[in-house]
Chimera marker file (.cmm) of the C-alpha trace (Angstrom):
<marker_set name="trace">
<marker id="1" x="-8.450" y="11.651" z="-16.046" r="1" g="1" b="0" radius="0.5"/>
<marker id="2" x="-11.050" y="11.176" z="-18.803" r="1" g="1" b="0" radius="0.5"/>
<marker id="3" x="-12.336" y="14.078" z="-20.820" r="1" g="1" b="0" radius="0.5"/>
<marker id="4" x="-15.842" y="13.764" z="-19.546" r="1" g="1" b="0" radius="0.5"/>
<marker id="5" x="-14.684" y="13.492" z="-15.870" r="1" g="1" b="0" radius="0.5"/>
<marker id="6" x="-12.770" y="16.752" z="-16.316" r="1" g="1" b="0" radius="0.5"/>
<marker id="7" x="-15.764" y="18.339" z="-18.083" r="1" g="1" b="0" radius="0.5"/>
<marker id="8" x="-18.081" y="17.234" z="-15.260" r="1" g="1" b="0" radius="0.5"/>
<marker id="9" x="-15.662" y="19.013" z="-12.843" r="1" g="1" b="0" radius="0.5"/>
<marker id="10" x="-15.529" y="22.171" z="-14.917" r="1" g="1" b="0" radius="0.5"/>
<marker id="11" x="-19.209" y="22.402" z="-15.869" r="1" g="1" b="0" radius="0.5"/>
<marker id="12" x="-21.243" y="20.179" z="-13.631" r="1" g="1" b="0" radius="0.5"/>
<marker id="13" x="-24.648" y="21.321" z="-14.957" r="1" g="1" b="0" radius="0.5"/>
<marker id="14" x="-23.731" y="20.457" z="-18.576" r="1" g="1" b="0" radius="0.5"/>
<marker id="15" x="-23.860" y="17.052" z="-20.211" r="1" g="1" b="0" radius="0.5"/>
<marker id="16" x="-20.149" y="16.173" z="-20.533" r="1" g="1" b="0" radius="0.5"/>
<marker id="17" x="-20.773" y="14.057" z="-23.648" r="1" g="1" b="0" radius="0.5"/>
<marker id="18" x="-22.417" y="17.021" z="-25.322" r="1" g="1" b="0" radius="0.5"/>
<marker id="19" x="-19.534" y="19.325" z="-24.352" r="1" g="1" b="0" radius="0.5"/>
<marker id="20" x="-16.938" y="16.735" z="-25.495" r="1" g="1" b="0" radius="0.5"/>
<marker id="21" x="-18.732" y="16.300" z="-28.901" r="1" g="1" b="0" radius="0.5"/>
<marker id="22" x="-18.883" y="20.123" z="-29.300" r="1" g="1" b="0" radius="0.5"/>
<marker id="23" x="-15.138" y="20.304" z="-28.634" r="1" g="1" b="0" radius="0.5"/>
<marker id="24" x="-14.539" y="17.643" z="-31.213" r="1" g="1" b="0" radius="0.5"/>
<marker id="25" x="-16.055" y="19.958" z="-33.864" r="1" g="1" b="0" radius="0.5"/>
<marker id="26" x="-13.015" y="22.130" z="-33.281" r="1" g="1" b="0" radius="0.5"/>
<marker id="27" x="-10.271" y="19.812" z="-32.280" r="1" g="1" b="0" radius="0.5"/>
<marker id="28" x="-9.469" y="16.326" z="-33.684" r="1" g="1" b="0" radius="0.5"/>
<marker id="29" x="-7.404" y="15.329" z="-30.603" r="1" g="1" b="0" radius="0.5"/>
<marker id="30" x="-8.176" y="16.556" z="-27.116" r="1" g="1" b="0" radius="0.5"/>
<marker id="31" x="-5.356" y="15.111" z="-25.021" r="1" g="1" b="0" radius="0.5"/>
<marker id="32" x="-2.921" y="17.901" z="-25.884" r="1" g="1" b="0" radius="0.5"/>
<marker id="33" x="-5.283" y="20.691" z="-24.856" r="1" g="1" b="0" radius="0.5"/>
<marker id="34" x="-4.607" y="22.598" z="-21.595" r="1" g="1" b="0" radius="0.5"/>
<marker id="35" x="-7.265" y="22.771" z="-18.835" r="1" g="1" b="0" radius="0.5"/>
<marker id="36" x="-8.006" y="26.461" z="-19.693" r="1" g="1" b="0" radius="0.5"/>
<marker id="37" x="-9.071" y="25.428" z="-23.180" r="1" g="1" b="0" radius="0.5"/>
<marker id="38" x="-11.447" y="22.798" z="-21.636" r="1" g="1" b="0" radius="0.5"/>
<marker id="39" x="-12.918" y="25.465" z="-19.518" r="1" g="1" b="0" radius="0.5"/>
<marker id="40" x="-13.343" y="27.941" z="-22.390" r="1" g="1" b="0" radius="0.5"/>
<marker id="41" x="-14.956" y="25.191" z="-24.426" r="1" g="1" b="0" radius="0.5"/>
<marker id="42" x="-17.302" y="24.301" z="-21.540" r="1" g="1" b="0" radius="0.5"/>
<marker id="43" x="-18.342" y="27.957" z="-21.345" r="1" g="1" b="0" radius="0.5"/>
<marker id="44" x="-18.857" y="28.050" z="-25.139" r="1" g="1" b="0" radius="0.5"/>
<marker id="45" x="-21.079" y="24.965" z="-24.909" r="1" g="1" b="0" radius="0.5"/>
<marker id="46" x="-23.006" y="26.484" z="-22.111" r="1" g="1" b="0" radius="0.5"/>
<marker id="47" x="-23.687" y="29.597" z="-24.413" r="1" g="1" b="0" radius="0.5"/>
<marker id="48" x="-24.647" y="27.325" z="-27.264" r="1" g="1" b="0" radius="0.5"/>
<marker id="49" x="-27.082" y="25.418" z="-25.183" r="1" g="1" b="0" radius="0.5"/>
<marker id="50" x="-28.626" y="28.608" z="-23.778" r="1" g="1" b="0" radius="0.5"/>
<marker id="51" x="-29.022" y="30.103" z="-27.182" r="1" g="1" b="0" radius="0.5"/>
<marker id="52" x="-30.385" y="26.940" z="-28.748" r="1" g="1" b="0" radius="0.5"/>
<marker id="53" x="-31.749" y="24.420" z="-26.203" r="1" g="1" b="0" radius="0.5"/>
<marker id="54" x="-31.003" y="20.842" z="-27.267" r="1" g="1" b="0" radius="0.5"/>
<marker id="55" x="-28.027" y="21.694" z="-29.499" r="1" g="1" b="0" radius="0.5"/>
<marker id="56" x="-25.573" y="19.772" z="-27.433" r="1" g="1" b="0" radius="0.5"/>
<marker id="57" x="-27.708" y="16.612" z="-27.772" r="1" g="1" b="0" radius="0.5"/>
<marker id="58" x="-27.835" y="17.120" z="-31.652" r="1" g="1" b="0" radius="0.5"/>
<marker id="59" x="-24.132" y="17.685" z="-31.730" r="1" g="1" b="0" radius="0.5"/>
<marker id="60" x="-23.458" y="14.565" z="-29.571" r="1" g="1" b="0" radius="0.5"/>
<marker id="61" x="-25.749" y="12.481" z="-31.862" r="1" g="1" b="0" radius="0.5"/>
<marker id="62" x="-24.051" y="13.810" z="-34.981" r="1" g="1" b="0" radius="0.5"/>
<marker id="63" x="-20.680" y="12.856" z="-33.545" r="1" g="1" b="0" radius="0.5"/>
<marker id="64" x="-21.748" y="9.271" z="-32.572" r="1" g="1" b="0" radius="0.5"/>
<marker id="65" x="-21.964" y="10.113" z="-28.857" r="1" g="1" b="0" radius="0.5"/>
<marker id="66" x="-25.766" y="10.081" z="-28.482" r="1" g="1" b="0" radius="0.5"/>
<marker id="67" x="-25.654" y="6.954" z="-26.250" r="1" g="1" b="0" radius="0.5"/>
<marker id="68" x="-23.178" y="8.605" z="-23.895" r="1" g="1" b="0" radius="0.5"/>
<marker id="69" x="-25.317" y="11.698" z="-23.826" r="1" g="1" b="0" radius="0.5"/>
<marker id="70" x="-28.431" y="9.713" z="-22.967" r="1" g="1" b="0" radius="0.5"/>
<marker id="71" x="-26.615" y="7.782" z="-20.187" r="1" g="1" b="0" radius="0.5"/>
<marker id="72" x="-25.681" y="11.008" z="-18.430" r="1" g="1" b="0" radius="0.5"/>
<marker id="73" x="-29.241" y="12.318" z="-18.690" r="1" g="1" b="0" radius="0.5"/>
<marker id="74" x="-30.539" y="9.056" z="-17.181" r="1" g="1" b="0" radius="0.5"/>
<marker id="75" x="-27.993" y="9.447" z="-14.225" r="1" g="1" b="0" radius="0.5"/>
<marker id="76" x="-26.038" y="6.486" z="-15.392" r="1" g="1" b="0" radius="0.5"/>
<marker id="77" x="-22.749" y="8.360" z="-15.993" r="1" g="1" b="0" radius="0.5"/>
<marker id="78" x="-20.437" y="6.239" z="-13.810" r="1" g="1" b="0" radius="0.5"/>
<link id1="1" id2="2" r="1" g="1" b="0" radius="0.2"/>
<link id1="2" id2="3" r="1" g="1" b="0" radius="0.2"/>
<link id1="3" id2="4" r="1" g="1" b="0" radius="0.2"/>
<link id1="4" id2="5" r="1" g="1" b="0" radius="0.2"/>
<link id1="5" id2="6" r="1" g="1" b="0" radius="0.2"/>
<link id1="6" id2="7" r="1" g="1" b="0" radius="0.2"/>
<link id1="7" id2="8" r="1" g="1" b="0" radius="0.2"/>
<link id1="8" id2="9" r="1" g="1" b="0" radius="0.2"/>
<link id1="9" id2="10" r="1" g="1" b="0" radius="0.2"/>
<link id1="10" id2="11" r="1" g="1" b="0" radius="0.2"/>
<link id1="11" id2="12" r="1" g="1" b="0" radius="0.2"/>
<link id1="12" id2="13" r="1" g="1" b="0" radius="0.2"/>
<link id1="13" id2="14" r="1" g="1" b="0" radius="0.2"/>
<link id1="14" id2="15" r="1" g="1" b="0" radius="0.2"/>
<link id1="15" id2="16" r="1" g="1" b="0" radius="0.2"/>
<link id1="16" id2="17" r="1" g="1" b="0" radius="0.2"/>
<link id1="17" id2="18" r="1" g="1" b="0" radius="0.2"/>
<link id1="18" id2="19" r="1" g="1" b="0" radius="0.2"/>
<link id1="19" id2="20" r="1" g="1" b="0" radius="0.2"/>
<link id1="20" id2="21" r="1" g="1" b="0" radius="0.2"/>
<link id1="21" id2="22" r="1" g="1" b="0" radius="0.2"/>
<link id1="22" id2="23" r="1" g="1" b="0" radius="0.2"/>
<link id1="23" id2="24" r="1" g="1" b="0" radius="0.2"/>
<link id1="24" id2="25" r="1" g="1" b="0" radius="0.2"/>
<link id1="25" id2="26" r="1" g="1" b="0" radius="0.2"/>
<link id1="26" id2="27" r="1" g="1" b="0" radius="0.2"/>
<link id1="27" id2="28" r="1" g="1" b="0" radius="0.2"/>
<link id1="28" id2="29" r="1" g="1" b="0" radius="0.2"/>
<link id1="29" id2="30" r="1" g="1" b="0" radius="0.2"/>
<link id1="30" id2="31" r="1" g="1" b="0" radius="0.2"/>
<link id1="31" id2="32" r="1" g="1" b="0" radius="0.2"/>
<link id1="32" id2="33" r="1" g="1" b="0" radius="0.2"/>
<link id1="33" id2="34" r="1" g="1" b="0" radius="0.2"/>
<link id1="34" id2="35" r="1" g="1" b="0" radius="0.2"/>
<link id1="35" id2="36" r="1" g="1" b="0" radius="0.2"/>
<link id1="36" id2="37" r="1" g="1" b="0" radius="0.2"/>
<link id1="37" id2="38" r="1" g="1" b="0" radius="0.2"/>
<link id1="38" id2="39" r="1" g="1" b="0" radius="0.2"/>
<link id1="39" id2="40" r="1" g="1" b="0" radius="0.2"/>
<link id1="40" id2="41" r="1" g="1" b="0" radius="0.2"/>
<link id1="41" id2="42" r="1" g="1" b="0" radius="0.2"/>
<link id1="42" id2="43" r="1" g="1" b="0" radius="0.2"/>
<link id1="43" id2="44" r="1" g="1" b="0" radius="0.2"/>
<link id1="44" id2="45" r="1" g="1" b="0" radius="0.2"/>
<link id1="45" id2="46" r="1" g="1" b="0" radius="0.2"/>
<link id1="46" id2="47" r="1" g="1" b="0" radius="0.2"/>
<link id1="47" id2="48" r="1" g="1" b="0" radius="0.2"/>
<link id1="48" id2="49" r="1" g="1" b="0" radius="0.2"/>
<link id1="49" id2="50" r="1" g="1" b="0" radius="0.2"/>
<link id1="50" id2="51" r="1" g="1" b="0" radius="0.2"/>
<link id1="51" id2="52" r="1" g="1" b="0" radius="0.2"/>
<link id1="52" id2="53" r="1" g="1" b="0" radius="0.2"/>
<link id1="53" id2="54" r="1" g="1" b="0" radius="0.2"/>
<link id1="54" id2="55" r="1" g="1" b="0" radius="0.2"/>
<link id1="55" id2="56" r="1" g="1" b="0" radius="0.2"/>
<link id1="56" id2="57" r="1" g="1" b="0" radius="0.2"/>
<link id1="57" id2="58" r="1" g="1" b="0" radius="0.2"/>
<link id1="58" id2="59" r="1" g="1" b="0" radius="0.2"/>
<link id1="59" id2="60" r="1" g="1" b="0" radius="0.2"/>
<link id1="60" id2="61" r="1" g="1" b="0" radius="0.2"/>
<link id1="61" id2="62" r="1" g="1" b="0" radius="0.2"/>
<link id1="62" id2="63" r="1" g="1" b="0" radius="0.2"/>
<link id1="63" id2="64" r="1" g="1" b="0" radius="0.2"/>
<link id1="64" id2="65" r="1" g="1" b="0" radius="0.2"/>
<link id1="65" id2="66" r="1" g="1" b="0" radius="0.2"/>
<link id1="66" id2="67" r="1" g="1" b="0" radius="0.2"/>
<link id1="67" id2="68" r="1" g="1" b="0" radius="0.2"/>
<link id1="68" id2="69" r="1" g="1" b="0" radius="0.2"/>
<link id1="69" id2="70" r="1" g="1" b="0" radius="0.2"/>
<link id1="70" id2="71" r="1" g="1" b="0" radius="0.2"/>
<link id1="71" id2="72" r="1" g="1" b="0" radius="0.2"/>
<link id1="72" id2="73" r="1" g="1" b="0" radius="0.2"/>
<link id1="73" id2="74" r="1" g="1" b="0" radius="0.2"/>
<link id1="74" id2="75" r="1" g="1" b="0" radius="0.2"/>
<link id1="75" id2="76" r="1" g="1" b="0" radius="0.2"/>
<link id1="76" id2="77" r="1" g="1" b="0" radius="0.2"/>
<link id1="77" id2="78" r="1" g="1" b="0" radius="0.2"/>
</marker_set>
């Protein structure tokens, strides 16, 4: 299962590329993290986005994931 697929499952209203980018600020490697950490990070990302709308886009862009972020927003996240 890809990280973004798991994040879509855990936080369907959030852009998974933005959540993944936010997680990568804290963790260099994500594949060793348990599901509960992914959930906690998704909740943190939701709080960040609520407090500062657009922050997940900025983080994704800064982490080189802007194109993935834009694809999700366009509904082309397959």
